[in-house]
Residue frames as qw, qx, qy, qz and C-alpha x, y, z in Angstrom:
[[0.000, 0.890, 0.457, 0.000, 0.00, 0.00, 0.00],
 [0.435, 0.205, 0.013, 0.877, 1.42, 3.36, -1.01],
 [0.199, -0.881, -0.427, -0.036, 0.15, 6.13, 1.27],
 [0.239, 0.646, -0.192, 0.700, 1.42, 9.62, 1.85],
 [0.288, -0.043, -0.665, 0.688, 2.37, 10.59, 5.40],
 [0.185, 0.402, 0.477, -0.759, -0.55, 13.03, 5.61],
 [0.022, -0.224, -0.748, -0.624, -3.07, 12.11, 2.94],
 [0.382, 0.089, 0.268, -0.880, -6.47, 13.84, 2.97],
 [0.535, 0.316, 0.754, -0.212, -9.81, 12.09, 2.49],
 [0.525, 0.762, 0.035, -0.377, -10.31, 14.19, -0.65],
 [0.103, 0.647, -0.709, -0.261, -6.90, 13.05, -1.90],
 [0.376, -0.034, 0.925, -0.045, -7.94, 9.43, -1.40],
 [0.574, 0.581, 0.466, -0.340, -11.15, 10.09, -3.33],
 [0.398, 0.789, -0.304, -0.356, -9.22, 11.62, -6.26],
 [0.112, -0.448, 0.876, 0.137, -6.70, 8.74, -6.20],
 [0.493, 0.190, 0.834, -0.160, -9.53, 6.18, -6.30],
 [0.562, 0.706, 0.260, -0.343, -11.45, 7.92, -9.10],
 [0.213, 0.737, -0.545, -0.339, -8.25, 8.27, -11.16],
 [0.176, -0.297, 0.935, 0.082, -7.57, 4.54, -10.89],
 [0.528, 0.320, 0.753, -0.226, -11.06, 3.20, -11.55],
 [0.473, 0.707, -0.071, -0.520, -11.30, 5.15, -14.81],
 [0.165, 0.522, -0.784, -0.294, -8.79, 2.70, -16.29],
 [0.278, -0.021, 0.949, -0.148, -10.88, -0.34, -15.39],
 [0.695, 0.424, 0.197, -0.546, -13.16, -1.09, -18.30],
 [0.656, -0.349, -0.429, -0.514, -14.63, -3.53, -19.26],
 [0.189, -0.352, 0.685, -0.609, -15.62, -4.74, -15.80],
 [0.794, -0.203, -0.421, -0.388, -17.19, -7.93, -14.41],
 [0.398, -0.468, 0.691, -0.380, -17.21, -9.89, -11.16],
 [0.950, 0.055, 0.191, -0.239, -17.03, -13.65, -11.18],
 [0.403, -0.422, 0.729, 0.357, -14.92, -16.05, -13.17],
 [0.697, 0.497, -0.253, -0.451, -14.78, -17.21, -16.75],
 [0.521, -0.295, 0.799, 0.058, -14.20, -20.85, -17.58],
 [0.474, 0.288, -0.652, -0.517, -14.14, -23.19, -20.53],
 [0.643, -0.068, 0.655, -0.393, -16.60, -25.99, -19.98],
 [0.259, 0.181, -0.838, -0.445, -17.14, -29.16, -21.98],
 [0.555, 0.118, 0.612, -0.551, -20.53, -30.80, -22.12],
 [0.274, 0.193, 0.880, 0.336, -22.45, -33.27, -24.29],
 [0.302, 0.035, -0.236, -0.923, -25.13, -32.06, -26.64],
 [0.630, 0.141, 0.506, -0.573, -28.74, -33.22, -26.97],
 [0.666, 0.441, -0.397, -0.452, -28.33, -34.78, -30.42],
 [0.912, -0.123, 0.390, -0.034, -28.32, -38.55, -30.71],
 [0.861, 0.229, 0.262, 0.371, -25.31, -40.10, -32.48],
 [0.107, 0.978, -0.179, -0.025, -23.21, -36.91, -32.34],
 [0.848, 0.314, -0.256, 0.343, -19.72, -37.76, -33.58],
 [0.127, 0.650, -0.409, 0.628, -18.02, -35.16, -31.34],
 [0.645, -0.483, 0.331, -0.491, -19.74, -36.54, -28.24],
 [0.998, 0.017, -0.024, -0.057, -19.12, -40.14, -29.27],
 [0.695, 0.460, -0.337, 0.439, -15.39, -39.48, -29.77],
 [0.625, -0.501, -0.359, 0.478, -15.13, -37.91, -26.30],
 [0.310, 0.256, 0.057, 0.914, -14.31, -34.49, -27.68],
 [0.087, -0.681, -0.615, 0.388, -17.67, -33.05, -26.62],
 [0.185, 0.783, 0.278, 0.525, -18.67, -29.44, -27.11],
 [0.461, -0.302, -0.334, 0.764, -16.76, -26.72, -25.32],
 [0.009, 0.807, 0.290, 0.515, -18.06, -23.26, -24.49],
 [0.245, 0.184, -0.432, 0.848, -17.13, -20.39, -22.21],
 [0.399, -0.722, -0.541, -0.162, -19.24, -19.36, -19.23],
 [0.019, 0.476, -0.347, 0.808, -19.18, -16.39, -16.86],
 [0.619, -0.458, -0.637, 0.010, -20.04, -17.61, -13.36],
 [0.116, 0.277, -0.435, 0.849, -20.50, -15.89, -10.04],
 [0.149, -0.507, -0.773, 0.349, -22.99, -14.89, -7.38],
 [0.112, -0.302, -0.173, -0.931, -25.77, -12.32, -7.65],
 [0.603, -0.391, 0.006, -0.695, -28.19, -11.68, -4.84],
 [0.532, -0.372, 0.694, -0.311, -26.78, -14.66, -2.94],
 [0.889, 0.251, 0.354, -0.147, -27.54, -17.03, -5.81],
 [0.464, -0.297, 0.640, 0.536, -25.08, -18.65, -8.18],
 [0.628, 0.686, 0.090, -0.357, -25.33, -17.81, -11.89],
 [0.506, -0.200, 0.652, 0.528, -23.66, -19.06, -15.05],
 [0.491, 0.753, 0.110, -0.424, -24.04, -17.28, -18.39],
 [0.809, 0.292, 0.357, 0.365, -22.90, -18.49, -21.82],
 [0.076, -0.800, 0.254, 0.538, -20.08, -16.42, -23.37],
 [0.807, 0.590, 0.025, -0.011, -19.56, -16.65, -27.17],
 [0.849, -0.049, 0.089, 0.518, -16.02, -17.66, -28.16],
 [0.419, 0.567, 0.092, 0.703, -15.26, -14.30, -29.77],
 [0.287, -0.825, 0.015, -0.487, -16.17, -12.43, -26.55],
 [0.874, -0.371, -0.238, 0.207, -14.18, -14.68, -24.18],
 [0.592, 0.139, -0.191, 0.771, -10.91, -12.64, -24.29],
 [0.108, -0.547, -0.021, -0.830, -12.81, -9.42, -23.57],
 [0.726, -0.572, -0.194, -0.329, -14.67, -11.08, -20.69],
 [0.823, -0.154, -0.294, 0.462, -11.39, -12.40, -19.25],
 [0.283, 0.324, -0.134, 0.893, -10.14, -8.80, -19.20],
 [0.434, -0.584, -0.151, -0.669, -13.40, -7.70, -17.55],
 [0.846, -0.450, -0.285, 0.016, -13.02, -10.31, -14.78],
 [0.665, 0.028, -0.239, 0.707, -9.37, -9.31, -14.21],
 [0.017, 0.449, -0.021, 0.893, -10.48, -5.66, -13.96],
 [0.651, -0.582, -0.267, -0.407, -13.19, -6.67, -11.50],
 [0.828, -0.311, -0.294, 0.362, -10.55, -8.23, -9.26],
 [0.418, 0.217, -0.124, 0.873, -8.40, -5.10, -9.56],
 [0.290, -0.589, -0.144, -0.741, -11.41, -2.97, -8.57],
 [0.785, -0.536, -0.304, -0.059, -11.98, -5.10, -5.47],
 [0.720, -0.115, -0.221, 0.648, -8.32, -4.61, -4.51],
 [0.156, 0.395, 0.017, 0.905, -8.56, -0.85, -5.08],
 [0.517, -0.638, -0.254, -0.511, -11.70, -0.67, -2.91],
 [0.815, -0.427, -0.296, 0.256, -9.91, -2.46, -0.07],
 [0.550, 0.037, -0.115, 0.826, -6.92, -0.13, -0.31],
 [0.076, -0.531, -0.166, -0.827, -9.16, 2.94, -0.59],
 [0.644, -0.645, -0.347, -0.221, -11.05, 1.94, 2.56],
 [0.751, -0.358, -0.217, 0.510, -7.87, 1.70, 4.61],
 [0.380, 0.186, 0.049, 0.905, -6.41, 4.91, 3.18],
 [0.251, -0.634, -0.299, -0.668, -9.69, 6.78, 3.71],
 [0.700, -0.633, -0.330, 0.031, -9.91, 5.67, 7.33],
 [0.661, -0.208, -0.122, 0.710, -6.32, 6.74, 8.04],
 [0.171, 0.364, 0.172, 0.899, -6.93, 10.12, 6.37],
 [0.430, -0.685, -0.343, -0.479, -10.14, 10.72, 8.33],
 [0.733, -0.529, -0.289, 0.316, -8.39, 9.87, 11.59],
 [0.504, -0.005, -0.011, 0.863, -5.62, 12.35, 10.76],
 [0.070, -0.510, -0.279, -0.811, -8.21, 15.01, 9.88],
 [0.602, -0.679, -0.381, -0.179, -10.15, 14.37, 13.08],
 [0.715, -0.397, -0.210, 0.536, -7.01, 14.56, 15.19],
 [0.345, 0.205, 0.099, 0.910, -5.92, 17.78, 13.46],
 [0.266, -0.634, -0.329, -0.648, -9.31, 19.39, 14.21],
 [0.694, -0.672, -0.231, -0.117, -9.41, 18.38, 17.86],
 [0.049, 0.791, -0.530, 0.302, -5.68, 18.67, 18.47],
 [0.890, -0.333, 0.273, -0.153, -5.76, 15.12, 19.81],
 [0.124, -0.555, 0.796, 0.205, -2.74, 12.91, 19.62],
 [0.654, 0.185, -0.627, -0.381, -2.90, 9.84, 17.43],
 [0.864, -0.328, 0.214, -0.316, -4.24, 6.76, 19.19],
 [0.288, -0.465, 0.827, 0.134, -1.80, 3.91, 19.75],
 [0.506, 0.212, -0.682, -0.483, -2.05, 1.23, 17.07],
 [0.756, -0.122, 0.476, -0.432, -4.46, -1.57, 17.87],
 [0.364, -0.082, 0.898, 0.233, -4.32, -5.10, 16.65],
 [0.452, 0.204, -0.388, -0.777, -6.03, -5.27, 13.24],
 [0.004, -0.116, -0.993, -0.013, -8.82, -7.74, 12.80],
 [0.172, -0.586, -0.754, -0.242, -12.49, -8.12, 13.42],
 [0.094, -0.463, 0.073, -0.878, -14.25, -4.91, 14.49],
 [0.729, -0.512, -0.242, -0.384, -16.58, -6.80, 16.86],
 [0.256, 0.359, -0.731, 0.520, -15.14, -7.17, 20.32]]
């Protein structure tokens, strides 16, 4: 994590917005190549064991698993979208930590309070 010694919450916001502008296309989930038999009787590809392969975008939406067919020609673009989705998640995690540190610094500067000693990181529930 690259943070300035005294970063402002507005600075964090600008940093985040600058970085997310580069992340397009965007998707959450995973893309995979799946192989499955078809519904046709006496299919030579299925009989030979080759089967029929196709790409699928899979993930969770509203707590339910989904899987959507991806045409072969769109698979590379969707792989980029999934990679960008992972990068966005990482940026959000970093932005949250940087924002919190900046807000603490701003609060302490307003009240003239000294910085609190570092606590053990982990679950917020105690």
